[in-house]
Each structure stands twice: as structure tokens, then as C-alpha cells.
ROMARVO-974413 format. One record per residue (C-alpha): residue in one letter; residue number from 1; chain; x, y, z. Coordinates in nm, 2 decimals, m for minus. Layout:
BEGIN
aa;i;ch;east;north;up
A;NUM;A;X;Y;Z
...
This chain:
BEGIN
aa;i;ch;east;north;up
M;1;A;m1.19;0.36;2.94
L;2;A;m0.92;0.39;2.68
S;3;A;m0.86;0.76;2.57
Y;4;A;m0.96;0.85;2.19
P;5;A;m0.59;0.93;2.13
Q;6;A;m0.49;0.58;2.24
L;7;A;m0.78;0.42;2.06
A;8;A;m0.71;0.60;1.73
A;9;A;m0.35;0.53;1.75
I;10;A;m0.40;0.15;1.79
R;11;A;m0.71;0.13;1.56
L;12;A;m0.62;0.38;1.27
G;13;A;m0.24;0.44;1.31
Y;14;A;0.09;0.21;1.39
G;15;A;0.05;0.22;1.76
L;16;A;0.16;0.42;2.06
S;17;A;0.52;0.56;2.09
P;18;A;0.70;0.72;2.39
L;19;A;0.84;0.95;2.18
A;20;A;0.52;1.15;2.06
D;21;A;0.16;1.21;2.17
P;22;A;m0.11;1.09;1.92
P;23;A;m0.34;1.35;1.77
A;24;A;m0.64;1.46;2.02
D;25;A;m0.92;1.43;1.83
P;26;A;m1.08;1.29;1.50
Q;27;A;m1.04;1.62;1.29
A;28;A;m0.65;1.66;1.42
L;29;A;m0.61;1.29;1.31
V;30;A;m0.76;1.34;0.96
R;31;A;m0.52;1.68;0.93
S;32;A;m0.23;1.46;1.01
V;33;A;m0.28;1.26;0.71
G;34;A;m0.09;1.56;0.52
S;35;A;0.23;1.45;0.68
A;36;A;0.21;1.12;0.45
G;37;A;0.26;1.33;0.14
P;38;A;0.57;1.33;m0.11
D;39;A;0.89;1.45;0.07
A;40;A;1.24;1.47;m0.04
R;41;A;1.29;1.12;0.00
S;42;A;1.04;1.03;m0.25
F;43;A;1.11;0.80;m0.55
S;44;A;1.06;0.90;m0.90
M;45;A;1.04;0.74;m1.26
A;46;A;1.24;1.05;m1.41
R;47;A;1.52;1.05;m1.16
D;48;A;1.53;0.68;m1.00
Y;49;A;1.42;0.45;m1.29
R;50;A;1.48;0.60;m1.62
P;51;A;1.85;0.68;m1.62
H;52;A;1.93;0.34;m1.50
R;53;A;1.72;0.17;m1.74
I;54;A;1.87;0.36;m2.02
R;55;A;2.22;0.27;m1.89
N;56;A;2.10;m0.11;m1.91
H;57;A;1.99;m0.08;m2.23
D;58;A;2.30;0.09;m2.39
L;59;A;2.54;m0.13;m2.20
N;60;A;2.34;m0.46;m2.35
Q;61;A;2.33;m0.29;m2.68
R;62;A;2.73;m0.20;m2.69
K;63;A;2.90;m0.32;m3.01
G;64;A;3.12;m0.62;m2.93
G;65;A;2.88;m0.75;m2.67
P;66;A;2.73;m0.65;m2.35
D;67;A;2.96;m0.48;m2.12
R;68;A;2.90;m0.72;m1.83
P;69;A;3.12;m0.58;m1.54
A;70;A;2.95;m0.26;m1.60
L;71;A;2.61;m0.42;m1.60
K;72;A;2.69;m0.60;m1.28
R;73;A;2.78;m0.25;m1.11
L;74;A;2.45;m0.12;m1.25
R;75;A;2.26;m0.41;m1.12
E;76;A;2.41;m0.36;m0.77
T;77;A;2.33;0.02;m0.78
V;78;A;1.98;m0.04;m0.87
R;79;A;1.93;m0.34;m0.60
D;80;A;2.07;m0.08;m0.34
L;81;A;1.84;0.18;m0.45
G;82;A;1.53;m0.09;m0.45
M;83;A;1.60;m0.19;m0.12
R;84;A;1.61;0.17;0.01
A;85;A;1.26;0.23;m0.07
P;86;A;1.11;m0.01;0.21
Q;87;A;1.36;0.13;0.45
V;88;A;1.22;0.49;0.38
R;89;A;0.86;0.35;0.38
I;90;A;0.90;0.19;0.73
A;91;A;1.10;0.45;0.87
R;92;A;0.83;0.69;0.78
A;93;A;0.56;0.48;0.96
V;94;A;0.79;0.48;1.27
D;95;A;0.79;0.87;1.28
D;96;A;0.45;0.92;1.17
R;97;A;0.28;1.09;1.48
G;98;A;m0.06;0.98;1.41
G;99;A;0.02;0.71;1.22
F;100;A;m0.31;0.72;1.01
G;101;A;m0.15;0.88;0.70
E;102;A;0.11;0.62;0.66
R;103;A;m0.14;0.35;0.74
L;104;A;m0.33;0.50;0.44
V;105;A;m0.03;0.47;0.23
Q;106;A;m0.02;0.13;0.28
F;107;A;m0.40;0.05;0.25
W;108;A;m0.43;0.24;m0.08
A;109;A;m0.10;0.11;m0.22
D;110;A;m0.25;m0.25;m0.14
H;111;A;m0.58;m0.18;m0.31
F;112;A;m0.40;m0.05;m0.62
T;113;A;m0.15;m0.35;m0.60
V;114;A;0.17;m0.36;m0.80
V;115;A;0.45;m0.60;m0.70
T;116;A;0.82;m0.55;m0.67
G;117;A;0.93;m0.79;m0.92
N;118;A;1.27;m0.74;m1.09
L;119;A;1.53;m0.50;m0.97
F;120;A;1.40;m0.23;m1.20
D;121;A;1.04;m0.32;m1.10
A;122;A;1.13;m0.24;m0.75
V;123;A;1.22;0.10;m0.82
A;124;A;0.93;0.16;m1.04
S;125;A;0.71;0.04;m0.76
A;126;A;0.85;0.26;m0.51
A;127;A;0.78;0.55;m0.75
F;128;A;0.41;0.44;m0.81
V;129;A;0.38;0.50;m0.44
D;130;A;0.54;0.82;m0.41
E;131;A;0.38;0.92;m0.76
A;132;A;0.06;0.80;m0.75
I;133;A;m0.05;0.72;m0.42
R;134;A;0.10;0.98;m0.18
P;135;A;0.00;1.31;m0.36
H;136;A;m0.36;1.23;m0.36
L;137;A;m0.42;1.06;m0.01
A;138;A;m0.62;1.40;0.07
G;139;A;m0.80;1.46;m0.25
R;140;A;m1.08;1.28;m0.45
F;141;A;m1.09;0.93;m0.51
A;142;A;m1.13;0.98;m0.88
D;143;A;m0.78;1.16;m0.90
L;144;A;m0.63;0.89;m0.70
M;145;A;m0.75;0.61;m0.93
L;146;A;m0.66;0.79;m1.23
A;147;A;m0.27;0.85;m1.14
A;148;A;m0.27;0.49;m1.03
E;149;A;m0.41;0.35;m1.34
T;150;A;m0.21;0.56;m1.57
H;151;A;0.12;0.51;m1.40
S;152;A;0.37;0.33;m1.60
R;153;A;0.43;0.09;m1.32
M;154;A;0.07;m0.04;m1.33
I;155;A;0.08;m0.03;m1.70
T;156;A;0.35;m0.28;m1.73
Y;157;A;0.23;m0.48;m1.43
L;158;A;m0.10;m0.54;m1.56
D;159;A;0.06;m0.60;m1.91
Q;160;A;m0.12;m0.30;m2.07
V;161;A;0.23;m0.24;m2.25
Q;162;A;0.13;m0.54;m2.47
S;163;A;m0.23;m0.41;m2.57
V;164;A;m0.28;m0.30;m2.92
G;165;A;m0.62;m0.23;m3.08
P;166;A;m0.68;m0.51;m3.34
N;167;A;m0.82;m0.23;m3.59
S;168;A;m0.54;0.03;m3.51
S;169;A;m0.25;0.05;m3.74
A;170;A;m0.02;m0.13;m3.53
G;171;A;m0.29;m0.42;m3.48
K;172;A;m0.32;m0.49;m3.82
R;173;A;0.05;m0.62;m3.81
G;174;A;m0.07;m0.90;m3.57
R;175;A;m0.10;m0.78;m3.22
G;176;A;m0.38;m0.79;m2.98
V;177;A;m0.55;m0.64;m2.67
N;178;A;m0.46;m0.74;m2.33
E;179;A;m0.79;m0.72;m2.07
N;180;A;m0.57;m0.73;m1.76
L;181;A;m0.57;m0.36;m1.66
A;182;A;m0.95;m0.34;m1.76
R;183;A;m1.06;m0.63;m1.55
E;184;A;m0.88;m0.52;m1.24
M;185;A;m0.98;m0.15;m1.30
I;186;A;m1.37;m0.28;m1.23
E;187;A;m1.31;m0.58;m1.05
L;188;A;m1.07;m0.46;m0.80
H;189;A;m1.00;m0.10;m0.80
S;190;A;m1.39;0.04;m0.85
L;191;A;m1.69;m0.14;m0.87
G;192;A;m1.58;m0.47;m0.71
A;193;A;m1.66;m0.82;m0.79
D;194;A;m2.06;m0.94;m0.81
S;195;A;m2.14;m0.57;m0.89
G;196;A;m2.33;m0.65;m1.21
Y;197;A;m2.08;m0.59;m1.47
A;198;A;m2.04;m0.81;m1.79
Q;199;A;m1.75;m0.93;m1.96
A;200;A;m1.84;m0.72;m2.26
D;201;A;m1.79;m0.42;m2.02
V;202;A;m1.42;m0.55;m1.95
R;203;A;m1.37;m0.61;m2.33
Q;204;A;m1.50;m0.25;m2.44
L;205;A;m1.29;m0.09;m2.15
A;206;A;m0.99;m0.30;m2.27
L;207;A;m1.02;m0.15;m2.61
L;208;A;m1.10;0.19;m2.51
L;209;A;m0.76;0.16;m2.31
T;210;A;m0.55;0.06;m2.62
G;211;A;m0.31;0.33;m2.68
L;212;A;m0.23;0.38;m2.30
T;213;A;0.14;0.25;m2.30
F;214;A;0.48;0.30;m2.19
R;215;A;0.84;0.25;m2.32
P;216;A;1.08;0.21;m2.07
V;217;A;1.39;0.37;m2.25
R;218;A;1.23;0.61;m2.44
D;219;A;0.99;0.77;m2.20
T;220;A;0.99;0.92;m1.87
G;221;A;0.63;0.77;m1.78
S;222;A;0.30;0.66;m1.94
F;223;A;0.16;0.79;m2.28
F;224;A;m0.10;0.78;m2.53
N;225;A;m0.01;0.63;m2.85
K;226;A;m0.27;0.67;m3.13
A;227;A;m0.10;0.44;m3.38
W;228;A;m0.22;0.15;m3.10
A;229;A;m0.54;0.28;m3.01
E;230;A;m0.86;0.10;m3.11
P;231;A;m1.06;0.34;m3.35
G;232;A;m1.41;0.38;m3.28
S;233;A;m1.68;0.41;m3.01
F;234;A;m1.68;0.19;m2.69
R;235;A;m1.98;0.12;m2.43
V;236;A;m1.89;0.05;m2.11
L;237;A;m2.17;m0.01;m1.83
G;238;A;m2.41;0.16;m2.04
K;239;A;m2.23;0.43;m2.14
A;240;A;m2.05;0.53;m2.49
Y;241;A;m1.71;0.67;m2.49
E;242;A;m1.60;0.82;m2.84
R;243;A;m1.22;0.80;m2.95
G;244;A;m1.05;1.13;m2.99
D;245;A;m0.67;1.23;m3.07
D;246;A;m0.57;1.19;m2.70
D;247;A;m0.65;1.00;m2.37
G;248;A;m0.95;1.22;m2.30
A;249;A;m1.23;0.91;m2.35
I;250;A;m0.99;0.72;m2.10
R;251;A;m1.00;0.96;m1.86
Q;252;A;m1.34;0.99;m1.86
A;253;A;m1.41;0.62;m1.82
I;254;A;m1.20;0.65;m1.52
E;255;A;m1.39;0.95;m1.36
D;256;A;m1.72;0.76;m1.43
L;257;A;m1.61;0.40;m1.26
A;258;A;m1.48;0.62;m0.97
A;259;A;m1.81;0.80;m0.92
H;260;A;m2.02;0.47;m0.97
D;261;A;m2.26;0.37;m0.69
A;262;A;m2.11;0.05;m0.66
T;263;A;m1.77;0.18;m0.62
A;264;A;m1.87;0.38;m0.33
R;265;A;m2.00;0.08;m0.17
H;266;A;m1.68;m0.12;m0.24
I;267;A;m1.45;0.14;m0.13
A;268;A;m1.65;0.19;0.19
R;269;A;m1.65;m0.17;0.25
K;270;A;m1.28;m0.21;0.19
L;271;A;m1.19;0.07;0.46
A;272;A;m1.41;m0.09;0.71
V;273;A;m1.26;m0.44;0.66
H;274;A;m0.90;m0.29;0.70
F;275;A;m0.93;m0.04;0.97
V;276;A;m1.22;m0.20;1.19
A;277;A;m1.35;m0.57;1.14
D;278;A;m1.29;m0.86;0.90
D;279;A;m1.70;m0.86;0.91
P;280;A;m1.75;m0.50;0.94
P;281;A;m2.09;m0.37;1.08
A;282;A;m2.33;m0.28;0.81
E;283;A;m2.41;0.05;0.97
L;284;A;m2.06;0.15;0.91
V;285;A;m2.03;0.06;0.57
D;286;A;m2.35;0.23;0.48
R;287;A;m2.23;0.55;0.65
L;288;A;m1.89;0.54;0.46
A;289;A;m2.04;0.48;0.13
G;290;A;m2.29;0.78;0.18
A;291;A;m2.02;1.00;0.29
F;292;A;m1.86;0.89;m0.07
R;293;A;m2.13;0.94;m0.26
D;294;A;m2.25;1.28;m0.11
S;295;A;m1.89;1.43;m0.10
G;296;A;m1.79;1.31;m0.47
G;297;A;m1.54;1.09;m0.35
D;298;A;m1.38;1.33;m0.13
L;299;A;m1.13;1.10;0.07
P;300;A;m1.06;1.33;0.39
T;301;A;m1.46;1.29;0.42
L;302;A;m1.45;0.92;0.45
Y;303;A;m1.15;0.93;0.68
L;304;A;m1.34;1.18;0.90
V;305;A;m1.64;0.93;0.92
L;306;A;m1.40;0.67;1.00
A;307;A;m1.19;0.85;1.24
E;308;A;m1.52;0.94;1.45
A;309;A;m1.70;0.59;1.39
P;310;A;m1.80;0.45;1.76
E;311;A;m1.72;0.11;1.60
L;312;A;m1.37;0.16;1.64
R;313;A;m1.43;0.12;2.04
G;314;A;m1.72;m0.14;1.96
C;315;A;m1.51;m0.36;1.74
F;316;A;m1.18;m0.32;1.94
R;317;A;m0.93;m0.59;1.88
Q;318;A;m1.12;m0.75;1.61
K;319;A;m0.83;m0.72;1.36
V;320;A;m0.51;m0.90;1.36
R;321;A;m0.21;m0.68;1.26
Q;322;A;m0.04;m0.77;0.97
P;323;A;0.33;m0.85;1.00
L;324;A;0.41;m0.48;0.86
D;325;A;0.19;m0.31;1.11
Y;326;A;0.31;m0.55;1.39
I;327;A;0.67;m0.47;1.33
V;328;A;0.62;m0.10;1.28
A;329;A;0.41;m0.09;1.61
A;330;A;0.67;m0.30;1.78
L;331;A;0.95;m0.05;1.68
R;332;A;0.75;0.26;1.77
A;333;A;0.67;0.09;2.10
C;334;A;1.02;0.00;2.21
G;335;A;1.11;0.39;2.12
L;336;A;1.30;0.36;1.82
T;337;A;1.31;0.63;1.57
G;338;A;1.29;0.66;1.16
A;339;A;1.65;0.77;1.19
D;340;A;1.74;0.46;1.39
V;341;A;1.58;0.26;1.09
L;342;A;1.75;0.46;0.82
A;343;A;2.09;0.40;0.99
L;344;A;2.07;0.05;0.96
D;345;A;2.30;m0.11;0.67
Q;346;A;2.13;m0.29;0.41
R;347;A;2.22;m0.62;0.54
Q;348;A;2.09;m0.56;0.87
F;349;A;1.79;m0.41;0.74
T;350;A;1.72;m0.69;0.51
N;351;A;1.77;m0.95;0.77
L;352;A;1.62;m0.80;1.09
V;353;A;1.33;m0.59;0.92
L;354;A;1.25;m0.76;0.62
G;355;A;1.36;m1.08;0.71
G;356;A;1.12;m1.06;1.02
M;357;A;0.80;m0.98;0.78
A;358;A;0.90;m1.28;0.58
L;359;A;0.89;m1.54;0.90
M;360;A;0.56;m1.40;0.96
G;361;A;0.44;m1.46;0.62
Q;362;A;0.45;m1.12;0.45
R;363;A;0.74;m1.08;0.20
W;364;A;0.79;m0.70;0.12
G;365;A;0.65;m0.62;m0.21
R;366;A;0.53;m0.95;m0.32
P;367;A;0.16;m1.01;m0.24
R;368;A;m0.02;m1.31;m0.40
G;369;A;m0.17;m1.10;m0.69
P;370;A;m0.34;m0.81;m0.80
D;371;A;m0.59;m0.85;m0.53
G;372;A;m0.30;m0.76;m0.28
W;373;A;m0.26;m0.90;0.08
P;374;A;m0.54;m1.09;0.26
E;375;A;m0.74;m0.92;0.53
D;376;A;m0.88;m1.19;0.73
A;377;A;m0.72;m1.32;1.05
S;378;A;m0.71;m1.66;0.95
A;379;A;m0.45;m1.58;0.68
W;380;A;m0.22;m1.40;0.95
A;381;A;m0.30;m1.60;1.29
T;382;A;m0.16;m1.94;1.17
A;383;A;0.09;m2.15;1.38
Q;384;A;0.35;m2.07;1.14
G;385;A;0.27;m1.68;1.15
L;386;A;0.27;m1.67;1.53
A;387;A;0.57;m1.87;1.58
G;388;A;0.74;m1.63;1.32
R;389;A;0.63;m1.33;1.55
I;390;A;0.76;m1.48;1.84
D;391;A;1.10;m1.60;1.69
W;392;A;1.16;m1.22;1.56
T;393;A;1.07;m1.07;1.91
M;394;A;1.29;m1.31;2.09
R;395;A;1.59;m1.34;1.82
L;396;A;1.61;m1.03;1.59
L;397;A;1.43;m0.74;1.75
P;398;A;1.69;m0.73;2.05
K;399;A;1.95;m0.67;1.76
L;400;A;1.79;m0.37;1.68
L;401;A;1.78;m0.22;2.03
P;402;A;2.07;m0.04;2.17
E;403;A;1.96;m0.16;2.50
P;404;A;1.67;m0.37;2.64
P;405;A;1.39;m0.13;2.73
D;406;A;1.20;m0.18;3.07
P;407;A;0.90;m0.42;2.97
R;408;A;0.68;m0.25;3.22
A;409;A;0.73;0.09;3.05
V;410;A;0.67;m0.06;2.71
L;411;A;0.35;m0.24;2.85
E;412;A;0.21;0.11;2.92
T;413;A;0.35;0.25;2.60
A;414;A;0.22;m0.01;2.36
L;415;A;m0.13;m0.08;2.50
G;416;A;m0.22;0.24;2.71
D;417;A;m0.52;0.15;2.93
S;418;A;m0.62;m0.14;2.69
A;419;A;m0.37;m0.38;2.85
S;420;A;m0.54;m0.71;3.02
E;421;A;m0.52;m0.76;3.38
V;422;A;m0.34;m1.12;3.31
L;423;A;m0.06;m0.91;3.10
R;424;A;m0.03;m0.66;3.37
R;425;A;0.06;m0.94;3.62
A;426;A;0.27;m1.12;3.43
V;427;A;0.51;m0.88;3.27
P;428;A;0.65;m0.74;3.61
R;429;A;0.71;m1.13;3.68
A;430;A;0.93;m1.20;3.40
E;431;A;1.27;m1.32;3.43
S;432;A;1.42;m1.07;3.23
P;433;A;1.37;m0.76;3.02
A;434;A;1.39;m0.98;2.71
E;435;A;1.12;m1.22;2.82
G;436;A;0.91;m0.92;2.94
L;437;A;0.92;m0.76;2.61
A;438;A;0.83;m1.10;2.45
L;439;A;0.53;m1.15;2.68
I;440;A;0.40;m0.82;2.57
L;441;A;0.48;m0.85;2.18
A;442;A;0.32;m1.23;2.17
S;443;A;0.00;m1.14;2.34
P;444;A;m0.32;m1.10;2.21
D;445;A;m0.34;m0.77;2.33
F;446;A;m0.08;m0.65;2.11
N;447;A;m0.14;m0.86;1.80
R;448;A;m0.48;m0.72;1.76
R;449;A;m0.60;m0.40;1.72
């Protein structure tokens, strides 16, 4: 039988590595989430975004016309900075001993989706992950939601910067309310679709959110502008919120959405779908939802229920690895480190790693919309997607390896005691190390977790 550390590394982490033993039990696995918090490599709006955005503004407003050579140099600097973000993220995933913390970073970043967009948006999106997601991985869901919804990247991505109360002092000059952020807050980030909310709730929340905005050149982050805020009282899901002089009513509305019974169910099912099965057992969803409600949305409590779930074993290999998951797991299995990933120059990293993800159907930072990447196997186990995995394994992965690893060792490292007998017989008979490695990485054993 597959040991718990191996089971958890494959199902809840980014796979096994010959360089470190995974956490021994569920409690240790949950404690390991702390390693995925912010570190010295984290991006920030104040340090990495605003100075370049101000410089871009100043160069464009220069007397005599834009300074085009300087703008070109600036754009190259910002592009390089934005490309460094996925390199750091993937390096951290490769090095994460348990893998669970970095998987949760990816899960929550996808739940609160923002896209990379233009050059400056790529830097802002990296800051969003490091400022809104990582600091709150091991806290309350309400605090995570508040940080995500009010981060300047979310505000710009969902057009909240264009939202003005029609009866505010600014709205009387002809600007109007935008409902995008309000809709996604309810439908995607908290209660979920088909949870019983009405269009009137979206409209009222959108009016309440007016005043929450961001000025890229003038401010380091989001702020509340009362001149843009719709005055009065607002009723969302049956509760009234009174406009004050600050964003207090907005914060209370987010707290209430986070604590809603429908939110507990929605988050529970999303966790179960992502980590366990496309159609997870109802008993697991019920236990997760109960833990959410009973703990007041304490995330480590949910993580422990997930880490202890017998369904991890009962639903083994019912999830297809997404391309990011697949590539990180392959790098780990082959004994690469985060330092190896960071040592790649930009062209190598783009072509060999991000290019591999694109071959498999997942372009970094470019999900189809605010609902993030699809979870179901049919989205990834396609003829084109599987061909991309084989192509990456045969053509691009070898360029990342100093020398071909012994596929027999990789078989034991990557799959532990879960490797099928068919694969155990086939790998030693491969004509070359490259072919043996391809057999492992193209197998259902490796592509499913």
C-alpha cells in the first residue's frame, strides 16, 4: 500500500523528489503550508509596480513628445520583471518539501483569478499573489477574501476603477457604476452560482463598492474615494449596509459574504474538486463545509480535514494533472531544484518551461476568464494536450537536465509504490534513458494523481 507521505505528496503536493522526504503525517503537512508565505523574493506594488508606472507616465508626458528610446528601455525592464515572477513561483514549487503550500497558492490564485494582461499588469498580478494570497494562506477565509477583493490588481482587472456611484459628486458628471467586481465576488469568490442570490443583490453590492478604486500613478494601492461613492443605504442578501465616511461598510459586506452558508459549501466543493476528484464524494464536501462553518472559515482547519480524508486514497488517480502541476512534478522527479530553475536565462525559461505549459494548453497567467482554469479531466486529457506533454518530455525536458537520469530511479522517485506492474516492466526495457523517462512521464500513472 502507498504510504501516507507518498500519497499526500502526489495528491496534495507537487509530487515526490529524491532530494527531500515529504511530511510524515497530516499535521506535519498542514504545518508545512507556512513555508509558502511571503519571502525576500516576493513582489510588491510599491516596489515593483509603482516606480515603473510613474516613470512610464513621466516619459509619455515629457515636453516635446514621448521619450521613445527611454520608454523602450523601461518596457524591457518591466517585461523582464514580469517574466521573473513565474520563474520564482515555479522555483518555489519545485523546492517546497511538502508541496501542499505551493499547491494552495496556485489554488487560491486561481479561485481569485486575475490575468497577466500587459507588461505592467504582469507585475501587478505577481504582486497580487504575494500580497493578497501568500500572507493569508494559513488564516481566515474572510481575511483572504478581503485582501483579494480590495487589491489594486483585482480592482483594475474587474474594472472597479471605472465604477462611480450615479448619485455621487463624480457620478453627477455622467460616470456610472460597473458591476463586474460585485458579480464575481458573489458568483465566483463566495456564494457560488445557483446559490439563490438575485440580480438586485449584485446591483446593490456594486453600488456599495463604489468609491473603492485605484490610481496607478498617484497611489501605491487601492483606496476609498468618497467623492465616487454612491450615498445612502444598500441591501445585499437581506442585510442593510449604511454608507459611512470610509470603506467600513464594504469590509463588513465582504466579511458577511465570507461567512455565508453558501460560501462554506462553495469553497468546500472547490477544494474537493481540485485536490480529490472532478466529482468528489458528497461526504467529503459535507465534512469540509462543516469544518468551514464550525471554525469560522479557518483555513488550516479545512486543510487538515482534506489532509486526513480517506477519499485521498479512495479516489486515487481521479484527477488529471494540469500542465503547471505536471511540469513541476516532472522537474522534482528528475532531481532538479529551485536554484536550477532560477539559473535559467529568460529565453531558456520561456522556451523550455512556459513554452512547455503552452504546448499542453495552459499559457501562464492567461486563463479564459475570471472563473480561472477548468478542473475537469476532459479539458486537459485531450489529444493535443497529451501530444504536448510527450513533445515536452522528449524534446524540451532533456535540455533542462545536466545529464539523463536513470529512468529506473525516476520511476521509484516519481511514483513510489504506486507504479503499475506494466510500467515497472516497460521502463527497464527502454532502449535509452530518454525513452525510459518518456515512458514514465507519458504514463497514466504520472499524468493522474
